[in-house]
N, C-alpha and C positions, 0 to 999 in steps of 0.2 A: 961493198958490192953490193947495187938496190938491185932485185931479180925479178920482172913483172912478165909472169905465166904468159901464153897467151890463147886468146876464145876461149872455150870450156874448161882451161886445165887448170891444175893448183896446186899450189907448194903446199908442202905436208913437212912435218918435222913428227917424227914420229914420240912416242910419247910409253917409256921405256915401261916396261913390267915390274912388279916386286922381287927383290931379290933376296925377301925371306919367304914358306910359306905361315899360311895361321898358328900351322904350331909350331913355327921358329925355326923349322929347318931351313937351311939355305941350300938353293938353289944356284949351280956353279953354271958360266956361261954359256959352257959345250950343252944343257939340259934346256936354257931357255929357248923357248919360239918367239919367232920375229912378232910382235906384240903388232894389232891390228889394228889401234886405235891412234890418232894424232892428233895435231892441231893443226890449222889450217895458217898457213902465213901470208897468202898473197894467192890471190885470185884473178883470172882472168877478164877479159869486158863479160864473155858468153858467145854461146855457138847463133850462128842466126841462120834463118831460117830461108829459102829459095827461094821470096821475096825480100830476100836485105833484110827483113826485119828483125834484130836483136831479141835473142829470149835470153831473160838474167840470170844469175846466177842464185842457186840457193843455197851456196853457202859464202861464208865471209870472215875474215882474217876477226880468230880470234876463237872459232869453234872448235870444241872436241866433235872430234865425228869416231867411223869406226867403218871398216874399207877391206875388201877382200887380202888376204891372204900374203896373195900374187900381185897383188894390183901395185900400179907405179913402176916408173924409173926411180934409182938412186942414182940421186948427183950430189958430190959436194960443192958448197961454194962458199967460200974466205974459212975454208977448217973442218966446217960443218956438217954432216948430213942431212939431206931431205928427201921426200920423196915428190915428183910429178907426175900427177896421173888428170883422168881427165874424169871431171863430175860426173861423170853418171859409174865411174869404179868405187864413189862413193855408197856406203849402203846406208848410212845415218849421222842424223845427228845427236848429242848425245845433252842433253840438259839433264839440267841435278837436281833432285830434289821431283820428280817425277816418276811415277811408276813407264813403265811400258803397255801399249794398249794392246791386247788381241786380238785377235777378226774375228 
């Protein structure tokens, strides 16, 4: 099944956290927090201004993102778990090899 989000919504697949700590301890499923990192799978066309002008999306399929702990609505599509969230719930895009800039 192909899913296309509407307006400024984004379909996200969570990226699971490591099963071991850096010291080698295995973390049981009951002690893991829900990851707040994901991969954008699909995006809507964007929101519209009152004038009807389209506001383009800042994220695209394939982007790795960070989002709030309680963001989005959990859905199951073709047996796989996803989140559907508004673009405004996304905190930022992770870019490999670049350091974060402090304000």
